[in-house]
C-alpha positions as CSV (number, residue, x, y, z in Angstrom):
1,M,42.9,5.2,-70.1
2,C,44.7,4.8,-66.8
3,P,47.8,6.6,-65.6
4,L,51.1,4.8,-65.6
5,L,52.0,6.0,-62.1
6,P,49.9,7.3,-59.3
7,P,50.4,10.9,-58.5
8,P,52.7,11.7,-55.6
9,C,50.9,12.3,-52.3
10,S,53.4,14.7,-50.8
11,K,56.2,17.0,-51.8
12,A,59.7,15.9,-51.9
13,P,61.8,17.1,-48.9
14,I,63.9,19.4,-51.2
15,Q,60.7,21.0,-52.5
16,A,59.4,21.7,-49.0
17,F,62.8,23.3,-48.2
18,A,62.7,25.4,-51.4
19,D,59.2,26.6,-50.5
20,R,60.4,27.7,-47.0
21,V,63.4,29.5,-48.4
22,S,61.3,31.3,-51.1
23,A,58.7,32.3,-48.5
24,V,61.4,34.4,-46.9
25,F,63.6,35.3,-49.9
26,V,60.9,36.6,-52.3
27,P,59.4,39.2,-49.9
28,I,62.9,40.4,-49.0
29,V,63.9,40.8,-52.7
30,A,60.6,42.6,-53.4
31,V,61.2,45.1,-50.6
32,L,64.8,45.7,-51.6
33,A,63.7,46.3,-55.2
34,L,61.1,48.8,-54.1
35,L,63.6,50.6,-51.9
36,T,66.1,50.6,-54.7
37,W,63.6,52.2,-57.1
38,L,62.5,54.7,-54.5
39,L,66.1,55.8,-53.7
40,W,66.9,56.2,-57.4
41,Y,63.7,58.1,-58.0
42,L,64.5,60.5,-55.1
43,A,68.1,60.9,-56.2
44,G,66.9,61.9,-59.7
45,S,64.1,64.2,-58.4
46,L,66.5,66.0,-56.0
47,Q,69.3,66.0,-58.6
48,W,71.8,64.2,-56.4
49,Y,73.6,62.9,-59.6
50,P,74.4,64.8,-62.8
51,Q,71.9,64.6,-65.6
52,S,74.8,63.7,-67.9
53,W,74.8,60.2,-66.3
54,L,71.4,59.5,-68.0
55,P,70.7,59.1,-71.7
56,Q,68.6,61.9,-73.2
57,A,65.6,59.6,-73.7
58,S,65.5,58.4,-70.1
59,R,65.4,61.8,-68.3
60,G,62.4,62.7,-66.3
61,W,59.5,60.5,-65.3
62,V,59.8,58.3,-68.4
63,G,63.2,57.2,-67.2
64,Q,61.9,56.5,-63.7
65,V,59.2,54.3,-65.1
66,F,61.8,52.5,-67.2
67,N,63.9,52.0,-64.1
68,W,60.9,50.8,-62.1
69,C,60.1,48.2,-64.8
70,C,63.7,47.0,-64.8
71,V,63.7,46.5,-61.1
72,G,60.3,44.8,-61.2
73,V,61.5,42.3,-63.9
74,V,64.5,41.4,-61.8
75,C,62.4,41.1,-58.7
76,M,59.7,39.0,-60.3
77,A,62.3,36.7,-61.9
78,T,63.1,35.5,-58.4
79,R,59.5,34.2,-57.9
80,L,59.6,31.0,-60.0
81,P,56.4,29.0,-60.2
82,A,56.3,25.8,-58.2
């Protein structure tokens, strides 16, 4: 069985541009996500905001892990496979 069309030899120009943009954008988003989580973790640990802002189930380290997971999901959604 032979293929109908030969495979493309190179990337389309728009794909090369998207690769260059994502090479800069993804690390910046990852660092911003980590900084966001770190600042919220410190703010919670140092009680810079009232505990009444948080639901009862998300207080303490469990809530920080939940926040970390949320930030990670948003961050990783920006890294789409090629």
